Each structure stands twice: as C-alpha cells, then as structure tokens.
N, CA and C atoms as a LAMMPS dump frame, in Angstrom:
ITEM: TIMESTEP
0
ITEM: NUMBER OF ATOMS
369
ITEM: BOX BOUNDS ff ff ff
-5.0000000000000000e+02 5.0000000000000000e+02
-5.0000000000000000e+02 5.0000000000000000e+02
-5.0000000000000000e+02 5.0000000000000000e+02
ITEM: ATOMS id mol type element x y z
1 1 1 N 0.867 -1.221 0.121
2 1 2 C -0.012 0.014 0.01
3 1 3 C 0.827 1.3 0.062
4 2 1 N 0.523 2.31 -0.563
5 2 2 C 0.983 3.662 -0.745
6 2 3 C -0.088 4.743 -0.161
7 3 1 N 0.443 5.507 0.69
8 3 2 C -0.425 6.499 1.254
9 3 3 C 0.073 7.787 0.629
10 4 1 N -0.706 8.632 0.225
11 4 2 C -0.376 9.966 -0.359
12 4 3 C -1.259 11.009 0.403
13 5 1 N -0.307 12.028 0.704
14 5 2 C -1.215 13.109 1.349
15 5 3 C -0.786 14.612 0.753
16 6 1 N -1.644 14.986 0.017
17 6 2 C -1.258 16.629 -0.504
18 6 3 C -1.476 17.759 0.419
19 7 1 N -0.713 18.759 0.135
20 7 2 C -0.84 19.922 0.79
21 7 3 C -0.415 21.057 0.03
22 8 1 N -0.773 22.163 0.42
23 8 2 C -0.213 23.54 -0.397
24 8 3 C -1.338 24.185 -1.191
25 9 1 N -2.482 23.825 -1.257
26 9 2 C -3.591 24.384 -2.271
27 9 3 C -3.998 25.673 -1.477
28 10 1 N -4.724 26.57 -2.067
29 10 2 C -5.267 27.635 -1.794
30 10 3 C -5.923 28.678 -2.643
31 11 1 N -6.326 29.823 -2.212
32 11 2 C -6.775 30.88 -3.011
33 11 3 C -5.746 31.777 -3.514
34 12 1 N -5.534 31.983 -4.915
35 12 2 C -4.387 33.003 -5.185
36 12 3 C -5 33.807 -6.444
37 13 1 N -4.345 34.752 -6.85
38 13 2 C -4.675 35.594 -7.913
39 13 3 C -4.066 35.162 -9.054
40 14 1 N -4.602 35.422 -10.332
41 14 2 C -4.126 35.06 -11.418
42 14 3 C -2.634 35.793 -11.808
43 15 1 N -1.671 34.907 -12.218
44 15 2 C -0.395 35.324 -12.417
45 15 3 C 0.501 34.849 -11.365
46 16 1 N 0.025 34.432 -10.274
47 16 2 C 0.887 34.284 -9.109
48 16 3 C 1.281 32.672 -9.238
49 17 1 N 1.941 32.292 -8.078
50 17 2 C 2.524 31.106 -8
51 17 3 C 2.149 30.216 -6.701
52 18 1 N 2.149 28.894 -6.855
53 18 2 C 1.672 28.078 -5.713
54 18 3 C 2.533 26.772 -5.882
55 19 1 N 2.957 26.249 -4.791
56 19 2 C 3.458 24.818 -4.802
57 19 3 C 2.696 23.949 -3.923
58 20 1 N 2.42 22.825 -4.647
59 20 2 C 1.728 21.634 -3.881
60 20 3 C 2.844 20.52 -3.546
61 21 1 N 2.476 19.958 -2.755
62 21 2 C 3.503 18.782 -2.007
63 21 3 C 2.485 17.623 -1.901
64 22 1 N 3.324 16.519 -2.131
65 22 2 C 2.602 15.215 -1.878
66 22 3 C 3.544 14.32 -1.087
67 23 1 N 3.217 13.957 0.041
68 23 2 C 3.971 13.285 1.06
69 23 3 C 3.374 11.942 0.77
70 24 1 N 4.548 10.762 0.497
71 24 2 C 4.198 9.469 0.427
72 24 3 C 4.756 8.437 1.435
73 25 1 N 4.059 7.542 1.784
74 25 2 C 4.652 6.685 2.934
75 25 3 C 4.004 5.226 2.32
76 26 1 N 4.608 4.03 2.967
77 26 2 C 4.12 2.899 2.873
78 26 3 C 5.338 2.174 2.073
79 27 1 N 5.258 1.477 0.935
80 27 2 C 6.265 0.671 0.399
81 27 3 C 7.128 1.768 -0.296
82 28 1 N 8.385 1.031 -0.775
83 28 2 C 9.116 2.078 -1.372
84 28 3 C 8.92 2.596 -2.754
85 29 1 N 9.117 3.467 -3.331
86 29 2 C 8.549 4.205 -4.481
87 29 3 C 9.551 4.146 -5.441
88 30 1 N 10.711 3.404 -5.413
89 30 2 C 11.783 3.662 -6.339
90 30 3 C 11.247 3.127 -7.639
91 31 1 N 10.312 2.228 -7.891
92 31 2 C 9.892 1.848 -9.149
93 31 3 C 8.466 2.363 -9.459
94 32 1 N 8.062 3.606 -8.914
95 32 2 C 6.878 4.095 -9.171
96 32 3 C 7.022 5.373 -10.076
97 33 1 N 5.823 5.606 -10.74
98 33 2 C 5.668 6.858 -11.331
99 33 3 C 4.617 7.666 -10.083
100 34 1 N 5.25 8.919 -10.124
101 34 2 C 4.206 9.831 -9.119
102 34 3 C 3.664 10.863 -10.089
103 35 1 N 2.486 11.11 -9.975
104 35 2 C 1.789 12.065 -10.943
105 35 3 C 0.84 13.045 -10.189
106 36 1 N 0.438 14.163 -10.875
107 36 2 C -0.611 15.029 -10.412
108 36 3 C -1.658 15.134 -11.519
109 37 1 N -3.1 14.857 -10.958
110 37 2 C -4.175 15.21 -11.853
111 37 3 C -5.023 16.379 -11.091
112 38 1 N -5.999 16.825 -12.069
113 38 2 C -6.672 17.829 -11.42
114 38 3 C -7.918 17.61 -12.045
115 39 1 N -9.185 18.094 -11.391
116 39 2 C -10.569 17.948 -11.774
117 39 3 C -11.183 19.267 -11.427
118 40 1 N -11.643 19.904 -12.232
119 40 2 C -12.392 21.221 -12.186
120 40 3 C -13.993 20.78 -12.177
121 41 1 N -14.734 21.606 -11.406
122 41 2 C -16.16 21.527 -11.419
123 41 3 C -16.709 21.041 -12.756
124 42 1 N -17.636 19.977 -12.809
125 42 2 C -18.263 19.688 -14.033
126 42 3 C -17.322 19.034 -15.241
127 43 1 N -16.205 18.973 -14.955
128 43 2 C -15.077 18.421 -15.791
129 43 3 C -14.461 17.022 -15.531
130 44 1 N -14.023 16.515 -16.576
131 44 2 C -13.316 15.085 -16.201
132 44 3 C -11.949 15.393 -15.478
133 45 1 N -11.532 14.361 -14.993
134 45 2 C -9.946 14.486 -14.331
135 45 3 C -8.96 14.592 -15.332
136 46 1 N -8.077 15.514 -15.303
137 46 2 C -7.113 15.899 -16.075
138 46 3 C -5.816 15.449 -15.726
139 47 1 N -4.825 14.813 -16.689
140 47 2 C -3.516 14.617 -16.47
141 47 3 C -2.878 16.052 -16.19
142 48 1 N -2.01 16.162 -15.313
143 48 2 C -1.137 17.476 -15.133
144 48 3 C 0.341 17.229 -15.268
145 49 1 N 0.833 16.315 -14.583
146 49 2 C 2.348 16.077 -14.599
147 49 3 C 2.58 14.735 -14.053
148 50 1 N 3.807 14.154 -14.393
149 50 2 C 4.21 13.05 -13.743
150 50 3 C 5.49 12.659 -13.77
151 51 1 N 6.387 11.991 -12.924
152 51 2 C 7.713 11.79 -12.784
153 51 3 C 8.009 10.583 -12.33
154 52 1 N 9.145 9.846 -12.741
155 52 2 C 9.573 8.59 -12.093
156 52 3 C 10.317 8.909 -10.963
157 53 1 N 10.044 8.068 -9.794
158 53 2 C 10.493 8.559 -8.474
159 53 3 C 11.966 8.262 -8.444
160 54 1 N 12.483 7.608 -9.279
161 54 2 C 13.91 7.348 -9.085
162 54 3 C 14.715 8.281 -10.05
163 55 1 N 14.04 9.139 -10.851
164 55 2 C 14.636 9.933 -11.734
165 55 3 C 14.215 9.878 -13.192
166 56 1 N 14.6 10.529 -14.04
167 56 2 C 14.383 10.588 -15.484
168 56 3 C 13.493 11.873 -15.949
169 57 1 N 12.938 11.483 -17.021
170 57 2 C 12.109 12.807 -17.517
171 57 3 C 10.95 13.048 -16.895
172 58 1 N 10.35 14.205 -17.012
173 58 2 C 8.938 14.764 -16.535
174 58 3 C 8.165 14.59 -17.688
175 59 1 N 6.886 14.474 -17.317
176 59 2 C 5.666 14.593 -18.415
177 59 3 C 4.747 15.522 -17.878
178 60 1 N 4.253 16.414 -18.897
179 60 2 C 3.211 17.277 -18.528
180 60 3 C 2.177 17.447 -19.612
181 61 1 N 0.999 17.822 -19.108
182 61 2 C -0.153 18.003 -19.922
183 61 3 C -0.102 19.29 -20.748
184 62 1 N -0.699 19.237 -21.855
185 62 2 C -0.461 20.46 -22.673
186 62 3 C -0.702 21.705 -22.196
187 63 1 N -1.805 21.592 -21.281
188 63 2 C -2.454 22.9 -20.716
189 63 3 C -1.558 23.595 -19.681
190 64 1 N -0.452 22.813 -19.299
191 64 2 C 0.404 23.364 -18.011
192 64 3 C 1.964 23.394 -18.562
193 65 1 N 2.036 22.878 -19.775
194 65 2 C 3.583 22.882 -20.161
195 65 3 C 4.007 24.337 -20.412
196 66 1 N 5.255 24.377 -19.619
197 66 2 C 5.924 25.891 -19.672
198 66 3 C 5.77 26.643 -18.598
199 67 1 N 4.664 26.097 -17.634
200 67 2 C 4.049 26.884 -16.515
201 67 3 C 4.39 26.172 -15.168
202 68 1 N 4.144 24.886 -15.247
203 68 2 C 4.201 23.919 -14.167
204 68 3 C 5.329 23.095 -13.93
205 69 1 N 5.966 22.759 -12.918
206 69 2 C 7.272 21.883 -12.86
207 69 3 C 6.846 21.015 -11.775
208 70 1 N 7.09 19.709 -12.156
209 70 2 C 7.139 18.678 -11.171
210 70 3 C 8.386 18.059 -10.878
211 71 1 N 8.569 17.864 -9.552
212 71 2 C 10.062 17.57 -8.909
213 71 3 C 9.794 16.606 -7.832
214 72 1 N 10.969 16.068 -7.532
215 72 2 C 10.78 14.861 -6.029
216 72 3 C 11.973 15.165 -5.26
217 73 1 N 11.707 14.927 -4.093
218 73 2 C 12.99 14.728 -3.129
219 73 3 C 12.771 13.274 -2.474
220 74 1 N 13.722 12.523 -2.955
221 74 2 C 13.721 11.087 -2.511
222 74 3 C 14.057 11.044 -0.949
223 75 1 N 14.632 11.852 -0.491
224 75 2 C 14.995 11.829 0.949
225 75 3 C 13.805 11.973 1.773
226 76 1 N 12.906 12.809 1.261
227 76 2 C 11.745 13.205 1.979
228 76 3 C 10.497 12.379 1.605
229 77 1 N 10.711 11.535 0.496
230 77 2 C 9.555 10.845 -0.249
231 77 3 C 8.373 11.589 -0.566
232 78 1 N 8.732 12.842 -1.089
233 78 2 C 7.876 13.791 -1.222
234 78 3 C 7.904 14.303 -2.96
235 79 1 N 6.902 14.486 -3.42
236 79 2 C 6.736 15.014 -4.951
237 79 3 C 6.018 16.515 -4.999
238 80 1 N 6.566 17.209 -5.586
239 80 2 C 6.174 18.717 -5.551
240 80 3 C 5.807 19.151 -7.061
241 81 1 N 4.697 20.024 -7.019
242 81 2 C 4.163 20.575 -8.234
243 81 3 C 4.379 22.063 -7.98
244 82 1 N 5.292 22.766 -8.754
245 82 2 C 5.428 24.174 -8.675
246 82 3 C 4.521 24.746 -9.828
247 83 1 N 3.591 25.491 -9.44
248 83 2 C 2.508 26.074 -10.386
249 83 3 C 2.882 27.635 -10.691
250 84 1 N 3.335 27.969 -11.683
251 84 2 C 3.554 29.381 -12.013
252 84 3 C 2.614 30.034 -13.03
253 85 1 N 2.536 31.277 -13.138
254 85 2 C 1.75 31.906 -13.946
255 85 3 C 0.17 31.391 -13.873
256 86 1 N -0.214 31.35 -12.8
257 86 2 C -1.515 30.525 -12.609
258 86 3 C -2.624 31.395 -13.407
259 87 1 N -3.751 30.692 -13.906
260 87 2 C -4.767 31.16 -14.479
261 87 3 C -5.948 30.889 -13.932
262 88 1 N -7.141 31.502 -14.152
263 88 2 C -8.523 31.075 -13.506
264 88 3 C -8.857 29.682 -14.006
265 89 1 N -8.355 29.235 -15.241
266 89 2 C -8.762 27.976 -15.847
267 89 3 C -7.904 26.824 -15.044
268 90 1 N -6.816 27.303 -14.134
269 90 2 C -6.332 26.123 -13.376
270 90 3 C -6.916 25.63 -12.191
271 91 1 N -8.08 26.479 -11.874
272 91 2 C -8.946 26.198 -10.596
273 91 3 C -9.56 24.823 -10.716
274 92 1 N -9.031 24.046 -9.709
275 92 2 C -9.575 22.594 -9.661
276 92 3 C -9.145 22.009 -8.291
277 93 1 N -9.538 20.578 -8.09
278 93 2 C -8.944 19.961 -6.95
279 93 3 C -7.7 19.205 -7.606
280 94 1 N -6.607 19.325 -7.026
281 94 2 C -5.339 18.583 -7.42
282 94 3 C -5.03 17.44 -6.584
283 95 1 N -4.883 16.449 -7.261
284 95 2 C -4.682 15.062 -6.671
285 95 3 C -3.291 14.447 -6.904
286 96 1 N -2.748 13.902 -6.045
287 96 2 C -1.474 13.267 -6.326
288 96 3 C -1.842 11.617 -6.462
289 97 1 N -1.074 11.077 -7.497
290 97 2 C -1.195 9.716 -7.657
291 97 3 C -0.063 8.82 -7.708
292 98 1 N -0.07 7.61 -7.678
293 98 2 C 1.355 6.644 -7.734
294 98 3 C 0.938 5.582 -8.588
295 99 1 N 1.805 5.193 -9.537
296 99 2 C 1.569 4.175 -10.405
297 99 3 C 2.831 3.457 -10.647
298 100 1 N 3 1.937 -10.506
299 100 2 C 4.388 1.197 -10.563
300 100 3 C 4.732 1.394 -12.086
301 101 1 N 5.944 1.305 -12.294
302 101 2 C 6.726 0.876 -13.532
303 101 3 C 6.481 1.739 -14.549
304 102 1 N 5.262 2.068 -15.178
305 102 2 C 5.161 2.642 -16.427
306 102 3 C 4.179 3.818 -16.356
307 103 1 N 4.583 4.866 -17.237
308 103 2 C 3.801 6.084 -17.195
309 103 3 C 2.456 5.731 -17.905
310 104 1 N 1.386 6.498 -17.45
311 104 2 C 0.084 6.364 -18.069
312 104 3 C -0.599 7.938 -17.765
313 105 1 N -1.34 8.192 -18.84
314 105 2 C -2.049 9.497 -18.789
315 105 3 C -3.623 9.515 -18.515
316 106 1 N -4.044 8.39 -18.405
317 106 2 C -5.403 8.052 -17.942
318 106 3 C -5.479 7.845 -16.533
319 107 1 N -6.15 8.51 -15.911
320 107 2 C -6.422 8.649 -14.536
321 107 3 C -6.858 7.132 -13.949
322 108 1 N -7.568 6.497 -14.789
323 108 2 C -8.397 5.206 -14.003
324 108 3 C -7.324 4.131 -13.828
325 109 1 N -6.078 4.215 -14.36
326 109 2 C -5.072 3.092 -14.391
327 109 3 C -4.093 3.415 -13.225
328 110 1 N -4.143 4.632 -12.508
329 110 2 C -3.473 5.055 -11.328
330 110 3 C -3.783 4.269 -10.089
331 111 1 N -2.957 3.583 -9.38
332 111 2 C -3.238 2.818 -8.461
333 111 3 C -3.661 3.351 -7.042
334 112 1 N -2.809 4.426 -6.667
335 112 2 C -3.025 5.069 -5.349
336 112 3 C -3.35 6.642 -5.684
337 113 1 N -4.202 6.943 -4.631
338 113 2 C -4.532 8.44 -4.748
339 113 3 C -4.478 9.1 -3.318
340 114 1 N -4.209 10.367 -3.311
341 114 2 C -4.436 11.089 -2.194
342 114 3 C -5.993 11.559 -2.019
343 115 1 N -6.07 12.468 -1.152
344 115 2 C -7.522 13.096 -0.917
345 115 3 C -7.69 14.359 -1.645
346 116 1 N -6.683 14.997 -2.263
347 116 2 C -6.708 16.125 -3.05
348 116 3 C -6.584 17.337 -2.287
349 117 1 N -6.264 18.328 -2.979
350 117 2 C -6.14 19.653 -2.294
351 117 3 C -6.574 20.843 -3.458
352 118 1 N -7.356 21.724 -2.83
353 118 2 C -8.188 22.497 -3.781
354 118 3 C -7.326 23.825 -4.108
355 119 1 N -7.319 24.285 -5.285
356 119 2 C -6.581 25.339 -5.932
357 119 3 C -7.71 26.246 -6.549
358 120 1 N -7.827 27.316 -6.015
359 120 2 C -8.669 28.478 -6.475
360 120 3 C -7.865 29.692 -7.195
361 121 1 N -7.918 30.095 -8.44
362 121 2 C -7.29 31.097 -9.077
363 121 3 C -8.303 32.216 -9.456
364 122 1 N -8.188 33.558 -8.643
365 122 2 C -9.092 34.53 -9.029
366 122 3 C -8.522 35.179 -10.222
367 123 1 N -9.594 35.733 -10.876
368 123 2 C -9 36.815 -12.039
369 123 3 C -8.935 38.244 -11.507
C-alpha cells in the first residue's frame, strides 16, 4: 500500500505561483511513477504532470507545459508541483497519484490516490 497526502492548495490571484506537495508513505517508491491530476467542477479528471520517482524525464499535460514543474525529493519521499503563471482555468482539485513501473495519462489506471487539495485562482 502507498499512502499519499497532498498539501499546499489555496486561493491565489491570476499570475501568481503556488507549490503543492505530496508526501508518500508505505512501500518503497523507487519503481513508481508519481503524478498530479486535477479535476475542475463539471469536468473530467485531467493529467497534469508525472515523474519517475527514481529519476528521469518529467511529463506534462499540454495545458500546463511551460508553467508547471514537477519535482521530487527522494530523501523526504515527497513530490512537488510548482505552479507558475496561474490562470483562472487552473482552478481545480489537484490530486497526487502513484503507479508502478510505467507512465500512463489516463487517471483510471493509477493505483493510489491522495485526498486532493483545492486550488482556486481568481481573475
């Protein structure tokens, strides 16, 4: 089992930055992909970013490329999502997820989920 706890959400103005954290516990994550998804009211869950916990390239959804950065701290078992140049359309509940071995962009195939943290961007 993997337990994931997100933090860092809040209310911010358009153009500002926010950093989300996802603290992981349970089994070793060295062979896991860690991802961020988001779901806005009335919309489907959307892939935001993912990274292999042991290193390697990061993956981003088209709507956040160039603005968001995913990173990890292996010593703290924590994954971060740095969100810059935030827009009102970034408003959503952001959830951290974990999946072993292979990357996937469809949320239904990710194995473990956090409870989510709400991000609201005002115009």
